[in-house]
N, C-alpha and C positions, 0 to 999 in steps of 0.2 A: 150291195155288199151282202154276203151270206153270213150265217151265224159263225162267230169266231171259234171254230172247233179246236184249232191248235192251242189257243190260249186256255180253253177248257181242259184239254188233255194235260197241259203242263201246269195247271193250277194245283197248288199243294195245300191250299187253305180249306176252310170249312165249306163244303159244297152246298149245304143248306143256306148258309149266309150269302154266298154269291148268287144263288138262285133267287133268293128273296129280294136281294138288292136289284137284280136285273128286272124282276117282275114289277117291283114298285116303281122303278125308273120308267119302265114301259108305260105304266099307268099315268105317271106324271107327264111324259111326253105327249101321250094321246090327249090328255085333258087340256094342256096348254096349246095344243095344235102346233107343235114346234115345226118350223119350216124345214128343218133338217130331215124330217120324215120323208118329204117329197124327194129330197136328194138321195135318199136311201131306198127308192122305189116303193115307198109306203111300208117298209118292213120295220115296224116299231120295235119288236123284240130283239132283232139282230142289232139295231142301232143302240138300244139300251145296253145290251150285253157288251158291245164294243166299248161304250162309254165307261162301263164299270170295270172291265178288264184293263183298259188303258188308263184308268184312274183319272178320267176326265170329270168324274163326279166322285164324291166321297160318300161312304155309307158306314153305318154301324148298327148293330142290333141293340135294342133296348132290352136289357135282361131284368128290368125291374118288374115286380109283380103288378098286375093290373089292379086299378082301384075298384073297390066294390061300392 
């Protein structure tokens, strides 16, 4: 699978939010060594982006101030 460009073009939400979600999901997938990565020819970022755009995973940004 290639990066889901059509979904990216049609996305009307916050681009920073969706990019952050895909980036964090990529990290999660690589850390748990998800077997779906192999089914996706080892392309972790495109797998994560697909999961985010197709709402296979939920995400939200935490807007609270960091603790000091």
